[in-house]
SETORLO-502808 format. One record per atom (N, C-alpha, C, CB): x, y, z. Coordinates in steps of 0.001 Angstrom, whole numbers, plus 500000, padded with zeros to 6 digits. Glycine has a CB too. Example, Ala and Ser with C-alpha at 12.3 -4.5 7.8 and 13.67 -1.06 7.14 Angstrom:
2
513190494310507800 512300495500507800 513200496700507800 511308495527509046 512850497750507080 513670498940507140 512900500030507870 514084499402505725 
END
This chain:
301
858261681070926184 857402680292926259 857455678831926440 856903680547925449 856868678444926805 856624677093927680 857089676261925969 854462676782928618 857782675432926118 858444674654925060 857665673315925141 860103674487925284 856227673247924488 855445671845924718 855716670805923542 853753672110924790 856252669672924189 856787668435923364 856271668060922536 856953667429923831 854398668510922121 853597667922921199 853950668625919829 852104668038921624 854389670407920154 855004671047919562 855769670678918379 855507671450920282 856870670798919462 858346670331918827 858436669527918157 859251669957919495 857414668111918990 857677667214917519 856971667037916329 857737666012917723 855959667873916660 855013667815915087 855765668716914357 853218668386915059 856435669879914387 857748670928913714 858674670229913512 858390672110914541 859249669097913749 860515668787913834 860250667155912593 861073668590915804 859409666565913504 858717665424912019 858131666080910946 857361664347912409 857237666762911024 856792667172909749 857545668213908910 855559667620909928 858513669074909384 859514669499908560 860072668349908178 860427670407909108 860295667637908540 861908666646907957 861014665764906443 862731664833909790 859549665415907065 858407664751906499 858382666100904892 856705664705907954 857892666860905394 857648667621903748 859238668428903228 856107669216903913 860040667519903798 861363667874903302 861717667376901935 862349667395904216 861687665733902538 861702664660901919 860688664748900653 861436663626902885 859656664991901061 858485665271900031 858771665850899304 857437665786900281 859694667278898896 860135667833898303 860937667150896937 860629668442899140 861943666990898103 863363665363897045 862488664690896384 864432663717898188 861166664231896659 860574662896895983 859490663663894765 859574661715897366 858552664528894808 858193665844894158 859052665942893039 858346667097895073 860133666462893106 860945666940891985 861762665740890871 862057667866892745 861328664867891629 862100663603890746 863250663515890660 861898663486889484 863901663381891690 865719663133892248 865803661848892001 866253663398894048 864883660600892568 865430659591892512 864028658367891898 866178659439894025 865079657931891548 863795656555890592 863117655709891303 864473655321889574 861290656029890531 860903655201891793 860437653663891287 859561656019892662 861246652946890654 861251651685890301 862041651592891635 861827651185888798 862807651867892538 863260651473893295 863085650877894585 863645651989893225 863329650263895322 862968649846896690 862867650979897870 864008648829897091 864412651873897490 864709652550898693 863636654074898731 866511652869898669 863595654161896957 862714655145896853 861020655168897119 862976655451895691 860812653583897004 859542653260897845 859335653774899191 859438651903898015 860418653148899720 860405653356901093 860052654921901678 861769652905901525 860813655842900932 861240657134900741 859651657543901012 862092657537899189 858931657038899891 857468657334900028 856422657300901426 856960656412899142 857007656203901474 856529655511902593 857318656535903859 857010653697902510 858052657163904336 858625657392905310 858038659098905232 860247656907905257 857976659416904526 857813660831904220 856281660913904543 858268661286902615 855388660415904541 854256660453904487 853583659997906187 853955659577903222 854516658934907004 854458658212907716 854482659751908926 855558656920907507 856241660536908299 856759661771909372 855831663007909583 858175662447908827 854859662937908321 854329664309908343 852935663649908781 854424665328906802 852448662473908725 851139662434909683 851290661834910875 850006661742909120 852155661548911508 852801661620913004 852953662638913643 853946661217913131 854257663890912666 853949664881913314 852374665505913536 854735665661912765 851294665794912325 849931666565912318 849174665882913746 848928666235910661 849550663992913934 848706663866914917 849210664163916426 848235662603914769 850745664357916464 851093664770917539 850633666660917716 852682664307917561 850508666989916794 849728668858916689 848335668549917649 849011669565914452 847559667537917435 846178667731918429 847137667408919925 844518666258918032 847654666753919742 847887666703921595 847742667964922200 849478666232922154 848466669532921654 848025670776922153 847255671140922247 848227671485921922 845969670589921935 845134671252922110 843905670620923167 844851671581920855 843314671698923683 842749671364924829 841292670734924347 842701672647925816 840501670750923221 839976670083922891 840452669271921345 838975670708923106 840746667918921401 841464667479920023 839792667178919118 842786665671920283 838594666907919605 837705666595918691 837270667806918063 836675665857919217 837863669033918718 836989669825918000 837687670547916792 836371670791918936 839169670326916523 840455670355915915 839458671118914410 841479668479915795 838695670244913676 838042670694912885 837557672254912564 837299670003913076 837277672780913640 836920673885913518 838105674929913514 836005674034914430 838841674570913602 840617675719913389 840367675662911881 842777674810913975 840054675018911072 839805675076909434 839332676012908884 839044674230908920 838564676723909932 837462677422909692 837497678731909150 836855677465910705 839256679273909688 839735680358910125 840250680735908984 840546680321911210 840974680409908144 841714680445906901 842022681570906558 841161679932905902 841058682644906347 840687683888905709 842188685008906915 838374684286906024 842004684263908224 842789685310909189 843820684670909834 841922685967910311 843815683356909848 844934682530910899 845676682127910031 844504681258911870 846945681687910180 848134681397909665 847990679412910077 849551682546910549 847426679223911458 847289677804912008 845960677520910844 846875677670914026 844785678048910780 843929677676909875 844803677063908060 842900679162909847 845389677957907593 846011678161906654 846695676619906619 846842679471906779 847375676484907757 848436675440908148 847369674181907779 849106675543909997 846640674126908363 845787673002908241 845336672845907039 844770673015909039 844577673596906887 843898673593905015 845047672896904409 843650675462904001 846139673859904478 847113673339903388 847817671638903483 848395674465903470 847868671376905025 848587670203905160 847674669124904907 849232670085906449 846064669439904774 844959668358904206 845464668031902876 843328668943904074 845295669690901964 845067669305901044 846546668870900381 844223670202900489 847329669125900997 849099668545900161 848877666847900375 851124669246901396 847969667008901325 848129665171901481 847848664267900248 846970664527902622 847166665444899681 846233664064898345 847728664123897289 844000664987896987 847717664724896814 849166664703896009 850079664201896306 849735665642895805 850466664214897178 851647662950898025 851574661904897952 851786662784899320 850178661496898529 849405660138898369 849126659750897199 848227660078898957 848900660188896445 848612659544895238 850118660072894499 846986660075894476 850819659732894652 852481659687893839 852994659011894956 853498661351893415 852593659029896015 853521657476896454 852757656210895758 853507657099898454 851134656464895846 850522655137895338 851305654717893810 848694655388895119 851481655936893026 851714655459891861 853297654838892066 851469656626890732 854339655643892967 855337654837892707 855904653791893592 856172655547892423 854954653417894407 854617652104895372 853883650786894373 853316652678896762 853111651045893564 852771649977892796 852634650022891757 851986649491893016 853286650878891380 853292650665889585 854625651591888765 851505651435888840 855735651681890052 856856652571890094 857110653385889021 857931651930890298 856057654079888750 856069655479888055 856345656751889161 854509655705887279 856652657793888329 856297659376888758 855856660590887604 857702659968889469 855053661007888796 854000661686888013 854964663351888437 851952661350888742 854892664246887171 855919665467887057 854676666851887388 856848665528885099 853168666154887512 852830667563887853 851879667152888991 852136668551886569 852010666096889725 851548665497890705 852852665772891623 851059664016890384 854250665860891157 855221665672892068 855163667495892422 856810664811891370 854960667988891068 855376669601891486 854416670024892445 855333670754890199 852947669748892731 851961670376892827 852440669909894532 850492669979891867 852560668842894703 853154668074896099 854492669161896699 853921666168895594 855581669024895429 856504670195896604 856035671447896536 858185670468896315 855186671982895686 854402673813896275 853571673770897424 853166674637895082 852825672318897654 852232671886898641 852488672129900017 852243670886898477 853879671413900101 854966671008901160 855230672342901532 856350670130900653 856396673139900918 856859673976900648 855722675848901296 857127673436899084 854617674825900934 853773675861901575 853460675565902739 852649676154900974 852836674757903437 853005674241904466 853808674563905599 853200673404904165 854951673959905421 855974674575906106 855715676003906277 857203674359905459 855662676594905384 855420678086905347 854510678806906227 854994678401904160 853675677983906395 852496678566906875 852585678170908760 851028677790905888 853011677085908731 853596676248910315 854784677547911047 854842674222909798 855678678276909760 856325679071910658 855774680579910386 857906678894910490 855048681066909760 854572682483909803 853543682270911265 853646683024908127 852934680809912072 852171681481913010 852849681813914100 851127680828913367 854121681593913913 855100682270915309 855789683498914330 856669680872916203 856389683476912869 856819685340912541 855515686212912332 857830685627910833 854224685862912565 853584687091912263 853147687543913734 852323686920911150 853804687132915116 853399687404916556 854368688264916770 853332686231917615 853711689710916685 854713691149916740 854716690916918381 853896693051916023 854364689996919587 854379689618920997 855825689666921103 853668688189921421 855860688737920534 857284687635920985 858462687890919380 856491685229921140 859251689087920191 860505689747919246 861135688852918304 861731690264920115 861437687896919209 862852686844918403 862041686087917310 863780685375919657 860827686387917295 860234685233916565 859699686172914924 858684684409917721 859286687438915365 858489688328914156 859874688976913507 857168689760914840 860366687849912469 861152688162911527 860869687641910033 862309687781911988 861802688234909501 861568686984908036 862394686292907851 861445687380906608 863540685810908951 864120685152909195 863213684062909540 864916685613909864 862726683400910307 861793682783910947 861373681583909753 860613683887911454 860307682001909444 859938681347907933 861395680504907012 859332682912906837 862315681590906745 863316681552905913 864053679605906513 864443683289906235 864069680221908253 864716678947909004 864289677890909328 865092679103909971 862968677726908838 862002676808908850 862308676191907585 860607677329909029 862015676702906519 862266675893905007 863227675431904921 862255676518903809 864490676005904929 865923675664905173 866260674198906001 866512676906906022 865762674122907100 865845673240907940 865237671902907344 865259673730909117 863819672151906764 862865671250906861 863547670708905069 860982671989907225 864225671893904234 864707671102903161 866080670047903343 864982672133902116 866631671328904241 868109669910904213 867733668766904634 869518670080905267 866827668697906207 866516667382906482 866192666051905793 865773667531907018 865533666763904439 864705666207903495 865329665870902544 863776666876903107 866576666348902189 867595666327900917 868544665013901634 868642668154900575 868805665266903080 869614664449903978 869359663410904246 869796664806904953 868006663205904266 867310661417904533 867311660445903433 865618661372904885 867305661211902189 867056660975900749 868536660773900388 866234662244899893 869494661076900767 871015661160900269 871259659818901180 872091662810900695 871035659130902002 871086658050902948 870639656915902130 870216658273904241 869042657294901701 868542655977901013 869437656162899536 866565655919900788 869291657058899081 870165657314897344 871359656095898049 871146659686896777 872502656066898498 873319655756898608 874250655415897505 873059655179899262 874219657068897380 875785657394896576 875609657299895175 877080656270896931 873999656947894924 873429656698893370 873354657965892731 871904656016893264 872543658793894088 872260660558893319 872893661260894224 870512661315893159 874072661835893023 875092662766893378 874816664197893820 875876662840892340 873834664579892907 873273665800892921 872423665891894169 872525666045891679 871467665211894743 870921665041895742 871694665207897435 870457663866895370 873288664441897680 873771665076897965 874525666310898025 873820664661898027 874993666742896878 875555668086896596 874641669353897261 875638668233894944 873349668467896893 871982670013897476 871520669566898940 869983670124896243 872097668664899869 872002668713900773 873125669159901666 871551667859900860 874362669060901080 875329669721901637 875063671569902121 876435669457900549 874837671662900645 874687673000899935 873509673920900933 874079672687898154 872032672893901298 871086673451902172 871556673326904085 869609672542901718 872221672596903886 872768672241905668 873397673518905656 874062670692906149 874354673822904845 875240674911905621 874176676258905137 877235675032904953 873507676779904645 872158677981904038 871438677618905156 871128677728902300 871250676142906241 870260676223907245 870800677073908108 869863674995907864 872289676425908297 873736676914909565 873475678289909652 875691676715909003 874084678736907944 873869680459908544 872956680933908576 874374681496908011 871588680557908057 870424681244908709 869773681203910231 869491680870907968 870550680300910781 870160679957911956 870662680605912704 870260678897912265 872118680450912489 872971681461912988 873189683411913266 873742681056912280 872848683813911704 871814685018911858 871081685225912476 871207685285911222 869711684336912688 868471684149913288 868674684378914927 867916682664912886 869525683944915349 870069683756916539 870880685029917163 870892682597916385 872051684866915931 872156686734916585 871195687880916850 872883687559915697 870532687637915697 869230689049915981 869039688636917498 867278688955914852 868298687462917716 867212687119918999 868720687779920147 866504684712919224 869581687447920150 870313687926921550 870804688680921428 871113687337922226 870376690003920071 870888691508920667 869765692219920097 872531692199920116 868435691519920351 867200692299919930 867118693253921170 865745691315919671 867042694265920896 866268695552922059 864643694872922001 866289697778921226 863933694806923837 862691694774923729 861630696123922998 862461694487925058 860677696036922756 859783697247921994 859034697640923781 858245696458920270 859496697128924242 858844697175925484 859035696788926829 858054696762925320 859486697963927280 859933697696928909 858913698182930109 861387698562929218 859482697487931122 858571698093932300 858629699599932744 858901697347933550 859806699911931893 860389701670932407 858877702302931021 863148702309931684 859072701922930081 858167702596929135 856954702293929454 858351702305927789 856786701244929669 855363700531930276 854774701829930940 855607699082931584 855327701869932136 854813702542933093 854895704078932883 855416702111934244 856048704446932010 856295705539931941 857548706401933267 854880705936931858 857970705458933838 858444706191934914 859472705563934795 857814706271936202 860273705610933608 861831705669933132 862674706653933548 861974705782931774 862118707747933468 863049709024933661 863196708919935412 862183710739932991 863111708408936387 863233708170937453 864131707629938221 862587707823937558 864121706411937282 865745705392937036 864630703739936735 867330705262939285 865255702749937351 865013701404936536 863723701431937647 866430699856936487 862541700014936863 861262700047937572 861805698747938014 859695700214936778 861033698308939069 861473697062939507 859796696730939843 862789697049940876 859785695118939849 858678694821940649 858437694861942163 858460693765940352 857264695559942718 857047695471943890 856549694222944702 856382696333943984 855891693598943992 854581692540944200 853520692006943026 853622693251945200 853670691064942999 853219690498941605 851747690488941827 853840688927941175 851050690318940407 849944690307940286 848918689997941413 849900689669939415 849292688729941176 848529687516941725 849421686792942407 847865686630940716 848752685811943549 849842685722944342 850158683463943666 849212686317946577 848513683291943035 849267681814942000 849377682066940793 848445680376941858 850281680898940468 849995680910938228 848631681330937529 850025679026937394 848769681590936369 847690681315935503 848072680376934395 847166682555934959 847042680729933344 847387680538932000 848521680976931437 846563680970931327 848859682580931391 849953683134931192 851130682716931141 850002683778931754 851520683090933037 852488682208933512 853160680894933764 852439682372934040 852305680026933229 852499678865932884 853101678731931598 851441678254932992 851990678937930503 852282679171928875 853480680094928490 850977679877928166 853706681473928621 854655682678928566 855800682848929294 854059683710928851 855630682216930364 856977682821931537 857393682118931535 857037683258932904 858075680799930927 859077679581931062 860183680765930608 858818677898929908 861218679972931652 863260680678931306 863808679762931372 864282681764932391 865204679392930520 865652678624930317 866878679446931039 865470678077929049 868212679044931616 869339679675931879 869911680025930918 870076679126932530 870948681398930653 871721681697929784 872711680848929532 872099682713929981 873287680254930649 874468679505930431 873878677688929587 875320679406932272 872575677690930234 872123676140929733 871798676107928076 870553675619930630 871443677499928149 870981677808926275 872232677894925598 870071679486925824 872725678434925831 874526678523925372 874744676783924644 875935678807927343 874648676011926166 875722674890925530 874568674465924541 876467673435926724 873258674549925111 871899673583924392 872164674672922225 869307674272925868 872474675682922106 872772676063921116 874182675151920399 872865677461921412 874929675300920967 876128674338920840 876191673275920074 876425673836921889 874757672399920992 874547670644920590 873670670938919813 874038669378921715 873195672406919290 872205672168918082 872877672286916525 870979673341918211 873912673104916983 874467673024915869 875474672340915672 874672673938915517 875939671395916020 877050670905915824 876524669529915548 878044671131916904 875069668863916297 874443668332915684 873598668451914219 874048668200916433 872686669280914656 872196669795913680 872959670090912401 871721670729914131 873882670341912186 874767670416910935 876134670750910794 874294671202910188 877140670449912026 877941670196911389 878517668748910975 878561670857911841 877798667597912224 878057666570912218 877740665831910635 877431666146913373 876124666108910109 875748665630909033 876707665948907726 874454666075908931 876745667734907786 878094667619906725 878928666867906834 878883668563906598 879419666433908216 880818665443907724 880307664169907571 882166665297908860 879384663449907729 878397662686907622 878505662471905828 876994663408908359 878034663383905486 877426663778904131 878732663615903451 876661665363903971 879755664321903865 881559664535902664 882636663106903280 882924666831903287 882006662339904358 882748661089904352 882025659853903771 883143660793905725 880627659789903507 880374658935902913 880641658879901273 879291658815903320 880251660032901042 880850660534899834 882071659794899092 881268661820900166 882604660082900120 884861659725900023 884658658455900281 886378660536901539 884027657445901132 883893655777900958 883037655479899760 883146654998902316 882427656551899423 881187654958898210 879754654888898789 881845652658898488 879109653867898215 877489653746898577 877587652154899452 876241653690896800 879111651233899845 879477650571900711 878407650870901731 880808650790901000 878501649643902681 878036649510904128 878443650763905467 878711648051904535 880177650896904981 880519652397905878 879548653192905407 882065653234905636 879884653489904139 878862654745903630 877477654537904581 878395654593901689 876574653680904558 875346653503904623 875244654126906652 874937651618904019 876465653270907091 876321653579908571 876532655141908451 877495652738909647 877767655711908286 877741657200908436 876678657944907890 878840657745907904 875784657818907070 874730658144906633 873261658070907888 874707657224905382 873340656682907718 872660656947909754 872849657873910788 873109655963910748 874279657721911123 874447658464912054 874182659887911675 875623658224912534 874640660408910872 874336661727909971 873153662657910385 873997661280908490 871961661575909780 870605661538909852 870407661740910960 869974660540909458 870833660815912471 870297660965913659 870703662429914430 870720659736914410 871863662613914230 872755663520914719 871950664791914526 874162663477914016 871149665240912827 870206666066912483 869260665984912972 869964666121911524 868270664938913644 867340664717913481 867355664992915144 866991663543912636 868210664615915911 868872665278917577 868889667124918059 870845664825917558 869554667077916440 870028668900916578 868506669403916337 871416669721915032 867665668887915065 866594670079914820 865100670099916320 865747669597912844 865430668473917273 864902668807918301 865119669712919127 864865668123918759 866797669696919497 867048670484920447 866779672457920012 868628669949920811 867044672575918613 866893673831917858 865717674293918235 866964673744916406 864482673403918126 862961673762918046 863062673922919534 861724672565917359 862979673067920567 863049673324921937 863468674507922453 863728672517922452 864617674920922098 865203676131922009 864554677300921883 865915676109921169 864002677125920651 863124678037920003 861767678902920580 862726677278919045 861435678076921394 860336678508921956 860435678243923746 859120677717921163 861396678000924192 861912678033925527 863001679407926020 862676676610925626 863373679991924806 864078681551924703 863294682540924514 865014681777923628 861825682037923969 860980683369923566 860443683834924693 859806683192922540 860161685432924551 860082686168925230 858926687276924993 861203686456925298 857596686843925967 856577687148925160 856490688503926021 855255686037925025 855732689894925055 855500691217925899 854485690774926929 854905692568924979 853750690027927072 852795689730928377 853256689548929699 852095688573928222 854836689194929429 855455688849930527 856217690140931683 856451687885929908 855948691297931091 856380692228931769 855629693081932563 856938692792931101 854255692230932613 853396692534933576 853569691656934617 852138692562933151 854580690639934766 854702690123935665 855923689841936281 854149689387935495 
END
């Protein structure tokens, strides 16, 4: 599948923003602190920028509102509805924290459920596609949610600065769980046998291996551009190492080092490095998520 950067930016930034919203919604951080107020602003900004970037992938962004009308059958519509609905409690809770230094448990819980629901809807856009075997698994929403939560707790730990040990421990746990889940997802994707092959599609497999004699048409079209993207296996292997190391290993090391040195300047610097590494790792992971996906329609080509 063609890795559209607008969608990669959307899933990366909004996932991080919703993960951070979960931390804030659960009330782990003191809303009267300036650092917590900044986290509320960061969460809404990440979500907003991510949602806006997703509009760049639409052919007619001015008609994006029409996508909301199909929520009964479309995960894309459900995602849009959930994103808009979730913005209300998140914004209200942020306003309470920023202007009054208060936290509302009910609003926080609604925001947590909305944030997790939105990330789940985003993941189901891909997990529901039977035509892309590597995506069509329950591991896909699990990975999306764990990566979102891991990033949110990691970013919250950087702002907490050692004053919220429970947030740092949860960040460690979630990073480990996200790493394990993604490794299992990756192993399944690389060993998955395709449901349809040229031999099964033509019924000529009993003769031998079927090869393409001539392309269906001479020029590229929408399908070959959007679903015919290919990345060399050796390059993909190197990029997966970068994704795992930057997305999980370095942030875990950064958390452990920061917890050891305390909440001073050195600890904050290590946290910043960990957050940046995690963002880059998730960006590469999301690029590979699309670039390595194989759509069944490409059997025709």
